[in-house]
Every structure is written in C-alpha cells, then in structure tokens.
C-alpha positions as semicolon CSV with decimal commas, in nm:
position;residue;x (nm);y (nm);z (nm)
1;M;16,866;9,025;20,393
2;S;16,542;9,116;20,228
3;R;16,381;8,874;19,991
4;N;16,311;8,969;19,634
5;R;15,937;8,950;19,598
6;Q;15,774;8,899;19,264
7;P;15,511;9,163;19,192
8;R;15,160;9,031;19,205
9;P;14,981;9,032;18,870
10;R;14,719;9,297;18,839
11;Q;14,361;9,185;18,826
12;G;14,205;9,280;18,495
13;A;13,871;9,448;18,459
14;V;13,704;9,127;18,343
15;A;13,847;8,928;18,635
16;A;13,739;9,199;18,877
17;S;13,386;9,196;18,733
18;V;13,367;8,817;18,758
19;S;13,488;8,835;19,117
20;Y;13,234;9,101;19,212
21;F;12,923;8,962;19,044
22;A;12,988;8,587;19,058
23;L;13,186;8,538;19,376
24;G;13,070;8,827;19,590
25;E;12,814;8,757;19,863
26;R;12,550;9,019;19,927
27;Y;12,456;8,866;20,263
28;Q;12,591;9,038;20,574
29;H;12,592;8,859;20,909
30;G;12,406;9,047;21,179
31;Q;12,168;9,029;21,474
32;G;11,897;9,278;21,378
33;L;11,524;9,212;21,392
34;L;11,492;9,170;21,015
35;Y;11,737;8,880;21,025
36;R;11,485;8,680;21,229
37;V;11,186;8,760;21,007
38;D;11,069;8,491;20,766
39;P;11,198;8,547;20,408
40;R;10,843;8,530;20,273
41;V;10,744;8,830;20,482
42;K;11,045;9,029;20,363
43;I;10,972;8,946;19,999
44;V;10,607;9,049;20,033
45;I;10,706;9,376;20,203
46;A;10,962;9,457;19,931
47;V;10,713;9,391;19,650
48;A;10,438;9,587;19,827
49;F;10,677;9,878;19,881
50;A;10,775;9,885;19,513
51;F;10,407;9,885;19,414
52;A;10,310;10,150;19,670
53;I;10,580;10,396;19,573
54;T;10,488;10,378;19,205
55;V;10,140;10,521;19,268
56;V;10,276;10,840;19,427
57;H;10,223;11,150;19,215
58;A;10,531;11,327;19,086
59;G;10,640;11,608;19,315
60;H;10,464;11,477;19,627
61;W;10,776;11,525;19,839
62;Q;10,599;11,473;20,172
63;A;10,492;11,124;20,060
64;F;10,845;11,048;19,945
65;A;10,968;11,156;20,288
66;G;10,729;10,904;20,442
67;F;10,862;10,625;20,221
68;G;11,214;10,735;20,310
69;A;11,126;10,704;20,679
70;F;10,996;10,351;20,608
71;V;11,330;10,258;20,450
72;A;11,520;10,420;20,737
73;L;11,319;10,210;20,982
74;A;11,407;9,897;20,785
75;V;11,776;9,989;20,791
76;G;11,757;10,056;21,165
77;T;11,585;9,728;21,249
78;S;11,834;9,536;21,037
79;R;12,132;9,710;21,205
80;L;12,317;9,718;20,875
81;P;12,594;9,977;20,831
82;L;12,446;10,283;20,664
83;W;12,748;10,329;20,438
84;L;12,707;9,972;20,309
85;V;12,341;10,022;20,219
86;L;12,407;10,357;20,052
87;R;12,703;10,225;19,854
88;R;12,511;9,926;19,720
89;S;12,210;10,141;19,632
90;L;12,419;10,340;19,383
91;I;12,345;10,068;19,128
92;A;12,007;10,239;19,074
93;L;12,157;10,565;18,948
94;P;12,249;10,454;18,592
95;F;11,897;10,317;18,536
96;A;11,728;10,620;18,688
97;A;11,943;10,845;18,469
98;A;11,753;10,710;18,167
99;A;11,474;10,950;18,264
100;F;11,705;11,252;18,234
101;P;11,581;11,355;17,884
102;L;11,238;11,426;18,037
103;I;11,385;11,749;18,172
104;F;11,397;11,885;17,816
105;T;11,105;11,700;17,654
106;K;10,826;11,755;17,905
107;P;10,640;12,080;17,839
108;G;10,619;12,339;18,114
109;D;10,771;12,658;18,250
110;T;11,125;12,701;18,121
111;I;11,392;12,727;18,392
112;F;11,705;12,748;18,179
113;T;11,820;12,684;17,824
114;V;12,134;12,493;17,728
115;P;12,361;12,726;17,528
116;L;12,432;12,636;17,164
117;L;12,195;12,338;17,171
118;G;11,885;12,538;17,251
119;W;11,740;12,275;17,484
120;A;11,489;12,422;17,728
121;A;11,462;12,260;18,071
122;S;11,117;12,283;18,226
123;H;11,015;12,290;18,591
124;E;10,771;12,004;18,533
125;G;11,047;11,797;18,371
126;L;11,278;11,848;18,669
127;V;10,999;11,746;18,907
128;H;10,926;11,428;18,710
129;V;11,292;11,329;18,681
130;G;11,349;11,392;19,051
131;S;11,044;11,184;19,139
132;I;11,151;10,895;18,916
133;M;11,501;10,895;19,063
134;L;11,364;10,902;19,417
135;K;11,124;10,615;19,347
136;S;11,397;10,402;19,194
137;W;11,650;10,479;19,465
138;L;11,414;10,411;19,757
139;A;11,296;10,083;19,604
140;V;11,655;9,972;19,550
141;L;11,746;10,076;19,904
142;L;11,481;9,844;20,048
143;A;11,588;9,565;19,811
144;V;11,948;9,610;19,930
145;V;11,834;9,574;20,291
146;L;11,638;9,261;20,195
147;T;11,928;9,090;20,019
148;S;12,182;9,197;20,280
149;C;12,000;9,044;20,576
150;T;11,867;8,731;20,404
151;R;12,071;8,440;20,276
152;P;12,028;8,378;19,901
153;L;11,904;8,023;19,951
154;D;11,649;8,147;20,206
155;L;11,524;8,399;19,950
156;I;11,483;8,124;19,691
157;R;11,303;7,905;19,943
158;G;11,075;8,196;20,030
159;L;10,992;8,253;19,664
160;E;10,906;7,886;19,620
161;R;10,683;7,884;19,927
162;L;10,506;8,191;19,787
163;R;10,399;7,967;19,499
164;L;10,658;8,082;19,248
165;P;10,657;7,822;18,965
166;R;10,905;7,551;19,058
167;V;11,076;7,583;18,720
168;L;11,164;7,945;18,796
169;A;11,263;7,864;19,154
170;G;11,488;7,582;19,034
171;T;11,642;7,803;18,765
172;I;11,723;8,078;19,017
173;F;11,863;7,822;19,261
174;F;12,100;7,665;19,010
175;M;12,196;8,003;18,866
176;Y;12,307;8,117;19,211
177;R;12,482;7,789;19,280
178;Y;12,683;7,775;18,958
179;L;12,767;8,143;18,925
180;H;13,044;8,065;19,172
181;V;13,166;7,775;18,957
182;I;13,160;7,987;18,641
183;G;13,341;8,263;18,827
184;E;13,621;8,026;18,925
185;E;13,642;7,903;18,567
186;G;13,670;8,262;18,448
187;H;13,952;8,327;18,694
188;R;14,141;8,024;18,561
189;L;14,107;8,154;18,207
190;M;14,236;8,494;18,316
191;R;14,534;8,337;18,493
192;A;14,613;8,131;18,183
193;R;14,603;8,445;17,971
194;D;14,829;8,633;18,213
195;A;15,076;8,343;18,219
196;R;15,115;8,375;17,841
197;S;15,161;8,754;17,844
198;A;15,485;8,930;17,921
199;S;15,495;9,229;18,155
200;G;15,661;9,550;18,045
201;P;15,880;9,776;18,260
202;D;15,578;9,975;18,373
203;G;15,385;9,662;18,472
204;G;15,159;9,673;18,167
205;K;15,087;9,372;17,950
206;S;15,233;9,341;17,606
207;G;15,007;9,247;17,320
208;G;14,850;9,361;16,998
209;S;14,598;9,627;16,918
210;V;14,269;9,687;17,093
211;L;14,094;9,485;16,822
212;W;14,332;9,195;16,881
213;R;14,270;9,208;17,256
214;A;13,895;9,215;17,195
215;R;13,926;8,908;16,973
216;V;14,118;8,723;17,246
217;L;13,860;8,824;17,505
218;G;13,580;8,705;17,277
219;S;13,750;8,368;17,241
220;M;13,776;8,341;17,619
221;V;13,409;8,423;17,666
222;G;13,313;8,168;17,399
223;S;13,529;7,903;17,564
224;L;13,370;7,978;17,900
225;F;13,022;7,947;17,749
226;V;13,101;7,611;17,586
227;R;13,252;7,474;17,907
228;S;12,952;7,591;18,109
229;L;12,709;7,431;17,863
230;E;12,893;7,100;17,870
231;R;12,913;7,109;18,249
232;S;12,540;7,179;18,279
233;E;12,454;6,883;18,056
234;R;12,672;6,647;18,262
235;I;12,529;6,773;18,590
236;Y;12,169;6,751;18,471
237;A;12,221;6,394;18,348
238;A;12,375;6,300;18,683
239;M;12,085;6,460;18,873
240;Q;11,826;6,279;18,663
241;S;11,998;5,948;18,731
242;R;11,956;6,023;19,103
243;G;11,583;6,090;19,078
244;Y;11,569;6,467;19,028
245;D;11,214;6,566;18,923
246;G;11,255;6,943;18,894
247;T;11,171;7,025;19,256
248;V;11,435;7,185;19,476
249;R;11,380;7,050;19,827
250;F;11,482;7,245;20,136
251;S;11,499;7,139;20,497
252;N;11,391;7,325;20,811
253;E;11,054;7,436;20,677
254;R;10,871;7,648;20,935
255;R;10,546;7,832;20,971
256;L;10,508;8,203;21,019
257;A;10,555;8,303;21,382
258;R;10,377;8,583;21,568
259;R;10,678;8,805;21,509
260;D;10,645;8,753;21,133
261;W;10,275;8,833;21,133
262;G;10,337;9,140;21,349
263;V;10,605;9,278;21,116
264;L;10,386;9,210;20,813
265;L;10,084;9,380;20,971
266;V;10,282;9,691;21,067
267;A;10,438;9,715;20,720
268;V;10,104;9,673;20,540
269;L;9,935;9,935;20,759
270;A;10,223;10,179;20,710
271;L;10,231;10,133;20,333
272;G;9,853;10,153;20,312
273;G;9,856;10,478;20,507
274;L;10,126;10,621;20,280
275;I;9,925;10,528;19,969
276;I;9,611;10,694;20,107
277;Y;9,807;11,006;20,200
278;A;9,980;11,020;19,861
279;R;9,666;10,968;19,652
280;F;9,402;11,148;19,855
C-alpha cells in the first residue's frame, strides 16, 4: 500500500531570497592554484584589476580582449566550473544596464531611430554602453573567482592584514557571521506564517488583498529587525564581559610565500602591460 504523503509547502519568494543571500555559501571547494594563494594577494589583484580596466578607453576592444584573457587565466588556475562563474557573474547585468540610456543621449552618428518615440541611437553611444558593460562584467567575473576560491573568513582576515580599519573588519566579520542567524530567524517566521495560512485546492495560499499581504510582510520584517537588534545588544554585552576590545583575532597567521610573491608579480606585470597598451 502506498502512503499518503502530505505535499511540501512551497517556499515563498522572501524565504527563497533569505536562503540564497543569507544562507548560501559562495565558497567552492577545489584544488586549483588560486586556492593556495594568500587572500591578501588575491584582494590586491582584484582591486588592481578593477582600477586597471577603468582606465581603458571606450571601444578599445583589443585591450578588453587582453583583460578577458587575464580573467580566463584566473578561472583556469582556480579550476572552477565555467558555468558556475558565468552564472554568478550575471549579477552585474542589472547594474550595467543603468548605462543603457547613453545609447540615445550621447551625440554621434545615428544608427537607428525608435519609431513613435523618435529616440536616435548613436554609434558612439553603443560603443560607450558596450564598453561599460564589458568593464563591469569582467570586474565582476574576477570578483566571483576571488570569492569562490577563498573562504569568507580568510577574506576578512586578509582585509584586516592589509590595514583595513579594525572597526570595518569587525563589522564585516559579524555581518557575515550573523547573516546565517538572521536567515534562520526569517525561515522560522515564514514557517509560522505558513502554519497559519490555509492551502487552496490549487496549492495557493488563502489570504486578503495584495495590500493586506504587504502589511503582513512588513510586520514580519519589523519583527525580524527588532529581534536582531535585541540579539545584537545581548551578544555585544556578553562579548564585552569577556574582554572584547573591538579586535577580531584569527589564528594561523602566515607570511607571504614565494608562490604568493610570484603570482602577485606576474599579475602586476600583466595588468601594467595592459594599461600601457590601452593608454598608449
């Protein structure tokens, strides 16, 4: 005889967002070369890459190809799945799309005109928008590689050892640590809401209007904020009673090895060469 199974409750959009942003780990276990490089070196390379690609003139496609080869080399040495890196880099598209109006506002040779609206798209505008999107996407690609092959706590430790103010390092550390706690709290609130909602024949939840649902969601977010604030005050008081002075201490501190210096030297020379080629 087959057992009657109760249908699993569907995960709402808010719960899915909490699960993705708060509980999801960006780190991927692997054995590539970049996994063994000191986090400080990877942070410096990522920042230098972002700076170098911003100085490239719009429409210098050969230089962009060089930066793309740099990113491809980073992906290859990390041995990360290409589909994973490309999928995570899509987060840059909505921000890069903010430059889309430049197609119609930048003066230049008209390529086409939008019917009815009369908007004229220029060749120069297309070149600038394409360049901005490429710069953003390549920078995000390298950042994705960095975060995927480096543990979050190692990144925070690397930032602190690069002389990031300890207040900022501590804030980032505790934000990462308690995002998981807040995410679990959000899941409990979602389960409590689902337990008080009846399911219709089609599996949908019964309830009031969209405005009513928005009011309920706002109450849940407010409750989560109040609980998080109270929790943070209790935790901070407990930490102070145990001698916390604002410094996050890590173990296993190590100096840069020859491999780290070698990777840093190669990256700096490559980026320097790309800047010279792009500007001169």
